mmCIF entry with sequence, helices, sheets and N, C-alpha, C, O atoms, coordinates in Angstrom:
data_MODEL
# 
_entry.id   MODEL 
# 
_entity.id                         1 
_entity.type                       polymer 
_entity.pdbx_number_of_molecules   1 
# 
_entity_poly.entity_id                      1 
_entity_poly.type                           'polypeptide(L)' 
_entity_poly.nstd_linkage                   no 
_entity_poly.nstd_monomer                   no 
_entity_poly.pdbx_seq_one_letter_code       
;(UNK)(UNK)(UNK)(UNK)(UNK)(UNK)(UNK)(UNK)(UNK)(UNK)(UNK)(UNK)(UNK)(UNK)(UNK)(UNK)
(UNK)(UNK)(UNK)(UNK)(UNK)(UNK)(UNK)(UNK)(UNK)(UNK)(UNK)(UNK)(UNK)(UNK)(UNK)(UNK)
(UNK)(UNK)(UNK)(UNK)(UNK)(UNK)(UNK)(UNK)(UNK)(UNK)(UNK)(UNK)(UNK)(UNK)(UNK)
;
_entity_poly.pdbx_seq_one_letter_code_can   XXXXXXXXXXXXXXXXXXXXXXXXXXXXXXXXXXXXXXXXXXXXXXX 
_entity_poly.pdbx_strand_id                 A 
# 
loop_
_entity_poly_seq.entity_id 
_entity_poly_seq.num 
_entity_poly_seq.mon_id 
_entity_poly_seq.hetero 
1 1  UNK n 
1 2  UNK n 
1 3  UNK n 
1 4  UNK n 
1 5  UNK n 
1 6  UNK n 
1 7  UNK n 
1 8  UNK n 
1 9  UNK n 
1 10 UNK n 
1 11 UNK n 
1 12 UNK n 
1 13 UNK n 
1 14 UNK n 
1 15 UNK n 
1 16 UNK n 
1 17 UNK n 
1 18 UNK n 
1 19 UNK n 
1 20 UNK n 
1 21 UNK n 
1 22 UNK n 
1 23 UNK n 
1 24 UNK n 
1 25 UNK n 
1 26 UNK n 
1 27 UNK n 
1 28 UNK n 
1 29 UNK n 
1 30 UNK n 
1 31 UNK n 
1 32 UNK n 
1 33 UNK n 
1 34 UNK n 
1 35 UNK n 
1 36 UNK n 
1 37 UNK n 
1 38 UNK n 
1 39 UNK n 
1 40 UNK n 
1 41 UNK n 
1 42 UNK n 
1 43 UNK n 
1 44 UNK n 
1 45 UNK n 
1 46 UNK n 
1 47 UNK n 
# 
_struct_asym.id          A 
_struct_asym.entity_id   1 
# 
_struct_conf.conf_type_id            HELX_P 
_struct_conf.id                      HELX_P1 
_struct_conf.pdbx_PDB_helix_id       AA1 
_struct_conf.beg_label_comp_id       UNK 
_struct_conf.beg_label_asym_id       A 
_struct_conf.beg_label_seq_id        31 
_struct_conf.pdbx_beg_PDB_ins_code   ? 
_struct_conf.end_label_comp_id       UNK 
_struct_conf.end_label_asym_id       A 
_struct_conf.end_label_seq_id        45 
_struct_conf.pdbx_end_PDB_ins_code   ? 
_struct_conf.beg_auth_comp_id        UNK 
_struct_conf.beg_auth_asym_id        A 
_struct_conf.beg_auth_seq_id         31 
_struct_conf.end_auth_comp_id        UNK 
_struct_conf.end_auth_asym_id        A 
_struct_conf.end_auth_seq_id         45 
_struct_conf.pdbx_PDB_helix_class    1 
_struct_conf.details                 ? 
_struct_conf.pdbx_PDB_helix_length   15 
# 
_struct_conf_type.id          HELX_P 
_struct_conf_type.criteria    ? 
_struct_conf_type.reference   ? 
# 
_struct_sheet.id               AA1 
_struct_sheet.type             ? 
_struct_sheet.number_strands   3 
_struct_sheet.details          ? 
# 
loop_
_struct_sheet_order.sheet_id 
_struct_sheet_order.range_id_1 
_struct_sheet_order.range_id_2 
_struct_sheet_order.offset 
_struct_sheet_order.sense 
AA1 1 2 ? anti-parallel 
AA1 2 3 ? anti-parallel 
# 
loop_
_struct_sheet_range.sheet_id 
_struct_sheet_range.id 
_struct_sheet_range.beg_label_comp_id 
_struct_sheet_range.beg_label_asym_id 
_struct_sheet_range.beg_label_seq_id 
_struct_sheet_range.pdbx_beg_PDB_ins_code 
_struct_sheet_range.end_label_comp_id 
_struct_sheet_range.end_label_asym_id 
_struct_sheet_range.end_label_seq_id 
_struct_sheet_range.pdbx_end_PDB_ins_code 
_struct_sheet_range.beg_auth_comp_id 
_struct_sheet_range.beg_auth_asym_id 
_struct_sheet_range.beg_auth_seq_id 
_struct_sheet_range.end_auth_comp_id 
_struct_sheet_range.end_auth_asym_id 
_struct_sheet_range.end_auth_seq_id 
AA1 1 UNK A 3  ? UNK A 7  ? UNK A 3  UNK A 7  
AA1 2 UNK A 15 ? UNK A 19 ? UNK A 15 UNK A 19 
AA1 3 UNK A 24 ? UNK A 27 ? UNK A 24 UNK A 27 
# 
loop_
_atom_site.group_PDB 
_atom_site.id 
_atom_site.type_symbol 
_atom_site.label_atom_id 
_atom_site.label_alt_id 
_atom_site.label_comp_id 
_atom_site.label_asym_id 
_atom_site.label_entity_id 
_atom_site.label_seq_id 
_atom_site.pdbx_PDB_ins_code 
_atom_site.Cartn_x 
_atom_site.Cartn_y 
_atom_site.Cartn_z 
_atom_site.occupancy 
_atom_site.B_iso_or_equiv 
_atom_site.pdbx_formal_charge 
_atom_site.auth_seq_id 
_atom_site.auth_comp_id 
_atom_site.auth_asym_id 
_atom_site.auth_atom_id 
_atom_site.pdbx_PDB_model_num 
ATOM 1   N N  . UNK A 1 1  ? -41.617 -74.439 0.333  1.00 0.00 ? 1  UNK A N  1 
ATOM 2   C CA . UNK A 1 1  ? -40.245 -74.620 0.903  1.00 0.00 ? 1  UNK A CA 1 
ATOM 3   C C  . UNK A 1 1  ? -39.332 -74.109 -0.101 1.00 0.00 ? 1  UNK A C  1 
ATOM 4   O O  . UNK A 1 1  ? -39.518 -74.439 -1.272 1.00 0.00 ? 1  UNK A O  1 
ATOM 5   N N  . UNK A 1 2  ? -38.349 -73.329 0.213  1.00 0.00 ? 2  UNK A N  1 
ATOM 6   C CA . UNK A 1 2  ? -37.415 -72.761 -0.661 1.00 0.00 ? 2  UNK A CA 1 
ATOM 7   C C  . UNK A 1 2  ? -36.002 -73.103 -0.285 1.00 0.00 ? 2  UNK A C  1 
ATOM 8   O O  . UNK A 1 2  ? -35.650 -72.951 0.885  1.00 0.00 ? 2  UNK A O  1 
ATOM 9   N N  . UNK A 1 3  ? -35.175 -73.551 -1.180 1.00 0.00 ? 3  UNK A N  1 
ATOM 10  C CA . UNK A 1 3  ? -33.827 -73.885 -0.940 1.00 0.00 ? 3  UNK A CA 1 
ATOM 11  C C  . UNK A 1 3  ? -32.930 -73.013 -1.846 1.00 0.00 ? 3  UNK A C  1 
ATOM 12  O O  . UNK A 1 3  ? -33.202 -72.835 -3.034 1.00 0.00 ? 3  UNK A O  1 
ATOM 13  N N  . UNK A 1 4  ? -31.877 -72.490 -1.253 1.00 0.00 ? 4  UNK A N  1 
ATOM 14  C CA . UNK A 1 4  ? -31.012 -71.607 -1.905 1.00 0.00 ? 4  UNK A CA 1 
ATOM 15  C C  . UNK A 1 4  ? -29.539 -72.084 -1.617 1.00 0.00 ? 4  UNK A C  1 
ATOM 16  O O  . UNK A 1 4  ? -29.295 -72.887 -0.716 1.00 0.00 ? 4  UNK A O  1 
ATOM 17  N N  . UNK A 1 5  ? -28.638 -71.579 -2.377 1.00 0.00 ? 5  UNK A N  1 
ATOM 18  C CA . UNK A 1 5  ? -27.240 -71.892 -2.238 1.00 0.00 ? 5  UNK A CA 1 
ATOM 19  C C  . UNK A 1 5  ? -26.393 -70.625 -2.428 1.00 0.00 ? 5  UNK A C  1 
ATOM 20  O O  . UNK A 1 5  ? -26.413 -70.022 -3.501 1.00 0.00 ? 5  UNK A O  1 
ATOM 21  N N  . UNK A 1 6  ? -25.643 -70.218 -1.377 1.00 0.00 ? 6  UNK A N  1 
ATOM 22  C CA . UNK A 1 6  ? -24.828 -69.031 -1.492 1.00 0.00 ? 6  UNK A CA 1 
ATOM 23  C C  . UNK A 1 6  ? -23.627 -69.144 -0.577 1.00 0.00 ? 6  UNK A C  1 
ATOM 24  O O  . UNK A 1 6  ? -23.566 -70.019 0.286  1.00 0.00 ? 6  UNK A O  1 
ATOM 25  N N  . UNK A 1 7  ? -22.633 -68.210 -0.784 1.00 0.00 ? 7  UNK A N  1 
ATOM 26  C CA . UNK A 1 7  ? -21.404 -68.322 0.104  1.00 0.00 ? 7  UNK A CA 1 
ATOM 27  C C  . UNK A 1 7  ? -21.762 -68.085 1.572  1.00 0.00 ? 7  UNK A C  1 
ATOM 28  O O  . UNK A 1 7  ? -22.552 -67.201 1.905  1.00 0.00 ? 7  UNK A O  1 
ATOM 29  N N  . UNK A 1 8  ? -21.175 -68.876 2.413  1.00 0.00 ? 8  UNK A N  1 
ATOM 30  C CA . UNK A 1 8  ? -21.478 -68.653 3.835  1.00 0.00 ? 8  UNK A CA 1 
ATOM 31  C C  . UNK A 1 8  ? -20.318 -67.850 4.469  1.00 0.00 ? 8  UNK A C  1 
ATOM 32  O O  . UNK A 1 8  ? -19.152 -68.212 4.311  1.00 0.00 ? 8  UNK A O  1 
ATOM 33  N N  . UNK A 1 9  ? -20.641 -66.788 5.166  1.00 0.00 ? 9  UNK A N  1 
ATOM 34  C CA . UNK A 1 9  ? -19.642 -65.904 5.904  1.00 0.00 ? 9  UNK A CA 1 
ATOM 35  C C  . UNK A 1 9  ? -18.798 -66.838 6.802  1.00 0.00 ? 9  UNK A C  1 
ATOM 36  O O  . UNK A 1 9  ? -19.366 -67.685 7.491  1.00 0.00 ? 9  UNK A O  1 
ATOM 37  N N  . UNK A 1 10 ? -17.483 -66.703 6.810  1.00 0.00 ? 10 UNK A N  1 
ATOM 38  C CA . UNK A 1 10 ? -16.659 -67.432 7.810  1.00 0.00 ? 10 UNK A CA 1 
ATOM 39  C C  . UNK A 1 10 ? -16.323 -68.826 7.309  1.00 0.00 ? 10 UNK A C  1 
ATOM 40  O O  . UNK A 1 10 ? -15.675 -69.573 8.042  1.00 0.00 ? 10 UNK A O  1 
ATOM 41  N N  . UNK A 1 11 ? -16.730 -69.229 6.088  1.00 0.00 ? 11 UNK A N  1 
ATOM 42  C CA . UNK A 1 11 ? -16.506 -70.484 5.603  1.00 0.00 ? 11 UNK A CA 1 
ATOM 43  C C  . UNK A 1 11 ? -15.515 -70.541 4.346  1.00 0.00 ? 11 UNK A C  1 
ATOM 44  O O  . UNK A 1 11 ? -15.505 -71.412 3.476  1.00 0.00 ? 11 UNK A O  1 
ATOM 45  N N  . UNK A 1 12 ? -14.742 -69.495 4.436  1.00 0.00 ? 12 UNK A N  1 
ATOM 46  C CA . UNK A 1 12 ? -13.698 -69.418 3.397  1.00 0.00 ? 12 UNK A CA 1 
ATOM 47  C C  . UNK A 1 12 ? -14.216 -69.301 1.891  1.00 0.00 ? 12 UNK A C  1 
ATOM 48  O O  . UNK A 1 12 ? -13.568 -69.765 0.952  1.00 0.00 ? 12 UNK A O  1 
ATOM 49  N N  . UNK A 1 13 ? -15.325 -68.703 1.750  1.00 0.00 ? 13 UNK A N  1 
ATOM 50  C CA . UNK A 1 13 ? -15.913 -68.567 0.447  1.00 0.00 ? 13 UNK A CA 1 
ATOM 51  C C  . UNK A 1 13 ? -16.684 -69.811 -0.080 1.00 0.00 ? 13 UNK A C  1 
ATOM 52  O O  . UNK A 1 13 ? -17.160 -69.793 -1.215 1.00 0.00 ? 13 UNK A O  1 
ATOM 53  N N  . UNK A 1 14 ? -16.799 -70.802 0.669  1.00 0.00 ? 14 UNK A N  1 
ATOM 54  C CA . UNK A 1 14 ? -17.431 -72.017 0.272  1.00 0.00 ? 14 UNK A CA 1 
ATOM 55  C C  . UNK A 1 14 ? -18.951 -71.764 0.183  1.00 0.00 ? 14 UNK A C  1 
ATOM 56  O O  . UNK A 1 14 ? -19.458 -70.967 0.973  1.00 0.00 ? 14 UNK A O  1 
ATOM 57  N N  . UNK A 1 15 ? -19.638 -72.346 -0.658 1.00 0.00 ? 15 UNK A N  1 
ATOM 58  C CA . UNK A 1 15 ? -21.046 -72.234 -0.903 1.00 0.00 ? 15 UNK A CA 1 
ATOM 59  C C  . UNK A 1 15 ? -21.704 -73.303 -0.021 1.00 0.00 ? 15 UNK A C  1 
ATOM 60  O O  . UNK A 1 15 ? -21.232 -74.425 0.164  1.00 0.00 ? 15 UNK A O  1 
ATOM 61  N N  . UNK A 1 16 ? -22.889 -72.817 0.524  1.00 0.00 ? 16 UNK A N  1 
ATOM 62  C CA . UNK A 1 16 ? -23.742 -73.620 1.396  1.00 0.00 ? 16 UNK A CA 1 
ATOM 63  C C  . UNK A 1 16 ? -25.197 -73.622 0.911  1.00 0.00 ? 16 UNK A C  1 
ATOM 64  O O  . UNK A 1 16 ? -25.684 -72.639 0.352  1.00 0.00 ? 16 UNK A O  1 
ATOM 65  N N  . UNK A 1 17 ? -25.851 -74.716 1.133  1.00 0.00 ? 17 UNK A N  1 
ATOM 66  C CA . UNK A 1 17 ? -27.349 -74.757 0.851  1.00 0.00 ? 17 UNK A CA 1 
ATOM 67  C C  . UNK A 1 17 ? -27.979 -74.252 2.147  1.00 0.00 ? 17 UNK A C  1 
ATOM 68  O O  . UNK A 1 17 ? -27.530 -74.525 3.260  1.00 0.00 ? 17 UNK A O  1 
ATOM 69  N N  . UNK A 1 18 ? -29.059 -73.492 1.917  1.00 0.00 ? 18 UNK A N  1 
ATOM 70  C CA . UNK A 1 18 ? -29.845 -72.885 3.037  1.00 0.00 ? 18 UNK A CA 1 
ATOM 71  C C  . UNK A 1 18 ? -31.336 -73.104 2.787  1.00 0.00 ? 18 UNK A C  1 
ATOM 72  O O  . UNK A 1 18 ? -31.809 -73.131 1.650  1.00 0.00 ? 18 UNK A O  1 
ATOM 73  N N  . UNK A 1 19 ? -32.065 -73.262 3.918  1.00 0.00 ? 19 UNK A N  1 
ATOM 74  C CA . UNK A 1 19 ? -33.450 -73.158 3.832  1.00 0.00 ? 19 UNK A CA 1 
ATOM 75  C C  . UNK A 1 19 ? -33.831 -71.742 3.511  1.00 0.00 ? 19 UNK A C  1 
ATOM 76  O O  . UNK A 1 19 ? -33.038 -70.819 3.693  1.00 0.00 ? 19 UNK A O  1 
ATOM 77  N N  . UNK A 1 20 ? -35.027 -71.569 3.040  1.00 0.00 ? 20 UNK A N  1 
ATOM 78  C CA . UNK A 1 20 ? -35.488 -70.199 2.658  1.00 0.00 ? 20 UNK A CA 1 
ATOM 79  C C  . UNK A 1 20 ? -35.223 -69.093 3.691  1.00 0.00 ? 20 UNK A C  1 
ATOM 80  O O  . UNK A 1 20 ? -34.910 -67.960 3.323  1.00 0.00 ? 20 UNK A O  1 
ATOM 81  N N  . UNK A 1 21 ? -35.347 -69.415 4.938  1.00 0.00 ? 21 UNK A N  1 
ATOM 82  C CA . UNK A 1 21 ? -35.167 -68.481 5.997  1.00 0.00 ? 21 UNK A CA 1 
ATOM 83  C C  . UNK A 1 21 ? -33.770 -68.163 6.409  1.00 0.00 ? 21 UNK A C  1 
ATOM 84  O O  . UNK A 1 21 ? -33.537 -67.457 7.390  1.00 0.00 ? 21 UNK A O  1 
ATOM 85  N N  . UNK A 1 22 ? -32.796 -68.711 5.621  1.00 0.00 ? 22 UNK A N  1 
ATOM 86  C CA . UNK A 1 22 ? -31.339 -68.454 5.901  1.00 0.00 ? 22 UNK A CA 1 
ATOM 87  C C  . UNK A 1 22 ? -30.781 -69.471 6.851  1.00 0.00 ? 22 UNK A C  1 
ATOM 88  O O  . UNK A 1 22 ? -29.671 -69.241 7.330  1.00 0.00 ? 22 UNK A O  1 
ATOM 89  N N  . UNK A 1 23 ? -31.423 -70.578 7.183  1.00 0.00 ? 23 UNK A N  1 
ATOM 90  C CA . UNK A 1 23 ? -30.949 -71.608 8.018  1.00 0.00 ? 23 UNK A CA 1 
ATOM 91  C C  . UNK A 1 23 ? -29.910 -72.534 7.242  1.00 0.00 ? 23 UNK A C  1 
ATOM 92  O O  . UNK A 1 23 ? -30.274 -73.181 6.260  1.00 0.00 ? 23 UNK A O  1 
ATOM 93  N N  . UNK A 1 24 ? -28.727 -72.568 7.672  1.00 0.00 ? 24 UNK A N  1 
ATOM 94  C CA . UNK A 1 24 ? -27.671 -73.317 6.955  1.00 0.00 ? 24 UNK A CA 1 
ATOM 95  C C  . UNK A 1 24 ? -27.934 -74.773 7.035  1.00 0.00 ? 24 UNK A C  1 
ATOM 96  O O  . UNK A 1 24 ? -28.189 -75.271 8.132  1.00 0.00 ? 24 UNK A O  1 
ATOM 97  N N  . UNK A 1 25 ? -27.887 -75.577 5.841  1.00 0.00 ? 25 UNK A N  1 
ATOM 98  C CA . UNK A 1 25 ? -28.103 -76.917 5.815  1.00 0.00 ? 25 UNK A CA 1 
ATOM 99  C C  . UNK A 1 25 ? -26.715 -77.708 5.716  1.00 0.00 ? 25 UNK A C  1 
ATOM 100 O O  . UNK A 1 25 ? -26.354 -78.456 6.625  1.00 0.00 ? 25 UNK A O  1 
ATOM 101 N N  . UNK A 1 26 ? -26.025 -77.517 4.656  1.00 0.00 ? 26 UNK A N  1 
ATOM 102 C CA . UNK A 1 26 ? -24.877 -78.229 4.461  1.00 0.00 ? 26 UNK A CA 1 
ATOM 103 C C  . UNK A 1 26 ? -24.054 -77.537 3.253  1.00 0.00 ? 26 UNK A C  1 
ATOM 104 O O  . UNK A 1 26 ? -24.601 -76.707 2.526  1.00 0.00 ? 26 UNK A O  1 
ATOM 105 N N  . UNK A 1 27 ? -22.739 -77.918 3.086  1.00 0.00 ? 27 UNK A N  1 
ATOM 106 C CA . UNK A 1 27 ? -21.914 -77.370 2.061  1.00 0.00 ? 27 UNK A CA 1 
ATOM 107 C C  . UNK A 1 27 ? -22.562 -77.642 0.660  1.00 0.00 ? 27 UNK A C  1 
ATOM 108 O O  . UNK A 1 27 ? -23.268 -78.628 0.450  1.00 0.00 ? 27 UNK A O  1 
ATOM 109 N N  . UNK A 1 28 ? -22.287 -76.748 -0.224 1.00 0.00 ? 28 UNK A N  1 
ATOM 110 C CA . UNK A 1 28 ? -22.867 -76.915 -1.652 1.00 0.00 ? 28 UNK A CA 1 
ATOM 111 C C  . UNK A 1 28 ? -22.412 -78.042 -2.342 1.00 0.00 ? 28 UNK A C  1 
ATOM 112 O O  . UNK A 1 28 ? -23.123 -78.512 -3.231 1.00 0.00 ? 28 UNK A O  1 
ATOM 113 N N  . UNK A 1 29 ? -21.185 -78.617 -2.029 1.00 0.00 ? 29 UNK A N  1 
ATOM 114 C CA . UNK A 1 29 ? -20.728 -79.870 -2.627 1.00 0.00 ? 29 UNK A CA 1 
ATOM 115 C C  . UNK A 1 29 ? -21.316 -81.085 -2.050 1.00 0.00 ? 29 UNK A C  1 
ATOM 116 O O  . UNK A 1 29 ? -20.995 -82.158 -2.558 1.00 0.00 ? 29 UNK A O  1 
ATOM 117 N N  . UNK A 1 30 ? -22.110 -81.070 -1.086 1.00 0.00 ? 30 UNK A N  1 
ATOM 118 C CA . UNK A 1 30 ? -22.743 -82.194 -0.412 1.00 0.00 ? 30 UNK A CA 1 
ATOM 119 C C  . UNK A 1 30 ? -24.230 -82.309 -0.951 1.00 0.00 ? 30 UNK A C  1 
ATOM 120 O O  . UNK A 1 30 ? -25.158 -82.249 -0.145 1.00 0.00 ? 30 UNK A O  1 
ATOM 121 N N  . UNK A 1 31 ? -24.435 -82.454 -2.138 1.00 0.00 ? 31 UNK A N  1 
ATOM 122 C CA . UNK A 1 31 ? -25.724 -82.451 -2.775 1.00 0.00 ? 31 UNK A CA 1 
ATOM 123 C C  . UNK A 1 31 ? -26.636 -83.577 -2.220 1.00 0.00 ? 31 UNK A C  1 
ATOM 124 O O  . UNK A 1 31 ? -27.819 -83.336 -1.977 1.00 0.00 ? 31 UNK A O  1 
ATOM 125 N N  . UNK A 1 32 ? -26.090 -84.820 -2.016 1.00 0.00 ? 32 UNK A N  1 
ATOM 126 C CA . UNK A 1 32 ? -26.886 -85.930 -1.520 1.00 0.00 ? 32 UNK A CA 1 
ATOM 127 C C  . UNK A 1 32 ? -27.295 -85.628 -0.086 1.00 0.00 ? 32 UNK A C  1 
ATOM 128 O O  . UNK A 1 32 ? -28.422 -85.954 0.287  1.00 0.00 ? 32 UNK A O  1 
ATOM 129 N N  . UNK A 1 33 ? -26.472 -85.042 0.714  1.00 0.00 ? 33 UNK A N  1 
ATOM 130 C CA . UNK A 1 33 ? -26.895 -84.682 2.111  1.00 0.00 ? 33 UNK A CA 1 
ATOM 131 C C  . UNK A 1 33 ? -28.024 -83.729 2.076  1.00 0.00 ? 33 UNK A C  1 
ATOM 132 O O  . UNK A 1 33 ? -28.986 -83.883 2.828  1.00 0.00 ? 33 UNK A O  1 
ATOM 133 N N  . UNK A 1 34 ? -27.943 -82.668 1.164  1.00 0.00 ? 34 UNK A N  1 
ATOM 134 C CA . UNK A 1 34 ? -29.050 -81.664 1.050  1.00 0.00 ? 34 UNK A CA 1 
ATOM 135 C C  . UNK A 1 34 ? -30.310 -82.398 0.643  1.00 0.00 ? 34 UNK A C  1 
ATOM 136 O O  . UNK A 1 34 ? -31.382 -82.144 1.193  1.00 0.00 ? 34 UNK A O  1 
ATOM 137 N N  . UNK A 1 35 ? -30.200 -83.266 -0.271 1.00 0.00 ? 35 UNK A N  1 
ATOM 138 C CA . UNK A 1 35 ? -31.433 -83.966 -0.701 1.00 0.00 ? 35 UNK A CA 1 
ATOM 139 C C  . UNK A 1 35 ? -31.955 -84.794 0.376  1.00 0.00 ? 35 UNK A C  1 
ATOM 140 O O  . UNK A 1 35 ? -33.179 -84.796 0.509  1.00 0.00 ? 35 UNK A O  1 
ATOM 141 N N  . UNK A 1 36 ? -31.258 -85.490 1.162  1.00 0.00 ? 36 UNK A N  1 
ATOM 142 C CA . UNK A 1 36 ? -31.743 -86.251 2.332  1.00 0.00 ? 36 UNK A CA 1 
ATOM 143 C C  . UNK A 1 36 ? -32.448 -85.354 3.244  1.00 0.00 ? 36 UNK A C  1 
ATOM 144 O O  . UNK A 1 36 ? -33.535 -85.680 3.719  1.00 0.00 ? 36 UNK A O  1 
ATOM 145 N N  . UNK A 1 37 ? -31.867 -84.203 3.521  1.00 0.00 ? 37 UNK A N  1 
ATOM 146 C CA . UNK A 1 37 ? -32.533 -83.235 4.499  1.00 0.00 ? 37 UNK A CA 1 
ATOM 147 C C  . UNK A 1 37 ? -33.904 -82.782 3.953  1.00 0.00 ? 37 UNK A C  1 
ATOM 148 O O  . UNK A 1 37 ? -34.887 -82.698 4.689  1.00 0.00 ? 37 UNK A O  1 
ATOM 149 N N  . UNK A 1 38 ? -33.933 -82.504 2.679  1.00 0.00 ? 38 UNK A N  1 
ATOM 150 C CA . UNK A 1 38 ? -35.199 -82.042 2.057  1.00 0.00 ? 38 UNK A CA 1 
ATOM 151 C C  . UNK A 1 38 ? -36.297 -83.133 2.093  1.00 0.00 ? 38 UNK A C  1 
ATOM 152 O O  . UNK A 1 38 ? -37.458 -82.901 2.431  1.00 0.00 ? 38 UNK A O  1 
ATOM 153 N N  . UNK A 1 39 ? -35.827 -84.344 1.713  1.00 0.00 ? 39 UNK A N  1 
ATOM 154 C CA . UNK A 1 39 ? -36.856 -85.469 1.707  1.00 0.00 ? 39 UNK A CA 1 
ATOM 155 C C  . UNK A 1 39 ? -37.287 -85.703 3.125  1.00 0.00 ? 39 UNK A C  1 
ATOM 156 O O  . UNK A 1 39 ? -38.475 -85.952 3.329  1.00 0.00 ? 39 UNK A O  1 
ATOM 157 N N  . UNK A 1 40 ? -36.423 -85.648 4.144  1.00 0.00 ? 40 UNK A N  1 
ATOM 158 C CA . UNK A 1 40 ? -36.862 -85.881 5.461  1.00 0.00 ? 40 UNK A CA 1 
ATOM 159 C C  . UNK A 1 40 ? -37.899 -84.800 5.971  1.00 0.00 ? 40 UNK A C  1 
ATOM 160 O O  . UNK A 1 40 ? -38.888 -85.106 6.637  1.00 0.00 ? 40 UNK A O  1 
ATOM 161 N N  . UNK A 1 41 ? -37.592 -83.547 5.607  1.00 0.00 ? 41 UNK A N  1 
ATOM 162 C CA . UNK A 1 41 ? -38.497 -82.463 5.940  1.00 0.00 ? 41 UNK A CA 1 
ATOM 163 C C  . UNK A 1 41 ? -39.816 -82.633 5.231  1.00 0.00 ? 41 UNK A C  1 
ATOM 164 O O  . UNK A 1 41 ? -40.848 -82.369 5.847  1.00 0.00 ? 41 UNK A O  1 
ATOM 165 N N  . UNK A 1 42 ? -39.862 -83.052 3.989  1.00 0.00 ? 42 UNK A N  1 
ATOM 166 C CA . UNK A 1 42 ? -41.127 -83.314 3.265  1.00 0.00 ? 42 UNK A CA 1 
ATOM 167 C C  . UNK A 1 42 ? -41.969 -84.427 3.999  1.00 0.00 ? 42 UNK A C  1 
ATOM 168 O O  . UNK A 1 42 ? -43.185 -84.287 4.128  1.00 0.00 ? 42 UNK A O  1 
ATOM 169 N N  . UNK A 1 43 ? -41.343 -85.469 4.450  1.00 0.00 ? 43 UNK A N  1 
ATOM 170 C CA . UNK A 1 43 ? -41.992 -86.561 5.067  1.00 0.00 ? 43 UNK A CA 1 
ATOM 171 C C  . UNK A 1 43 ? -42.731 -86.020 6.370  1.00 0.00 ? 43 UNK A C  1 
ATOM 172 O O  . UNK A 1 43 ? -43.846 -86.429 6.696  1.00 0.00 ? 43 UNK A O  1 
ATOM 173 N N  . UNK A 1 44 ? -42.043 -85.099 7.062  1.00 0.00 ? 44 UNK A N  1 
ATOM 174 C CA . UNK A 1 44 ? -42.664 -84.565 8.359  1.00 0.00 ? 44 UNK A CA 1 
ATOM 175 C C  . UNK A 1 44 ? -43.835 -83.784 8.105  1.00 0.00 ? 44 UNK A C  1 
ATOM 176 O O  . UNK A 1 44 ? -44.707 -83.777 8.974  1.00 0.00 ? 44 UNK A O  1 
ATOM 177 N N  . UNK A 1 45 ? -44.010 -83.061 6.950  1.00 0.00 ? 45 UNK A N  1 
ATOM 178 C CA . UNK A 1 45 ? -45.187 -82.200 6.694  1.00 0.00 ? 45 UNK A CA 1 
ATOM 179 C C  . UNK A 1 45 ? -46.231 -82.963 5.922  1.00 0.00 ? 45 UNK A C  1 
ATOM 180 O O  . UNK A 1 45 ? -47.413 -82.625 5.983  1.00 0.00 ? 45 UNK A O  1 
ATOM 181 N N  . UNK A 1 46 ? -45.830 -83.969 5.210  1.00 0.00 ? 46 UNK A N  1 
ATOM 182 C CA . UNK A 1 46 ? -46.843 -84.770 4.471  1.00 0.00 ? 46 UNK A CA 1 
ATOM 183 C C  . UNK A 1 46 ? -47.696 -85.608 5.314  1.00 0.00 ? 46 UNK A C  1 
ATOM 184 O O  . UNK A 1 46 ? -47.182 -86.200 6.263  1.00 0.00 ? 46 UNK A O  1 
ATOM 185 N N  . UNK A 1 47 ? -48.990 -85.723 5.057  1.00 0.00 ? 47 UNK A N  1 
ATOM 186 C CA . UNK A 1 47 ? -49.814 -86.543 5.989  1.00 0.00 ? 47 UNK A CA 1 
ATOM 187 C C  . UNK A 1 47 ? -49.511 -88.040 5.862  1.00 0.00 ? 47 UNK A C  1 
ATOM 188 O O  . UNK A 1 47 ? -50.110 -88.853 6.566  1.00 0.00 ? 47 UNK A O  1 
# 
């Protein structure tokens, strides 16, 4: 799993977290929200 953070087109230059495939998660200043999404995803793939 790869997480990146870069400016999102159309978001006024604000940075967003993305999954490795370029799927937008949440704004870069919402670190807790990003962490929750990552932990949820890990629970789904872990046995």
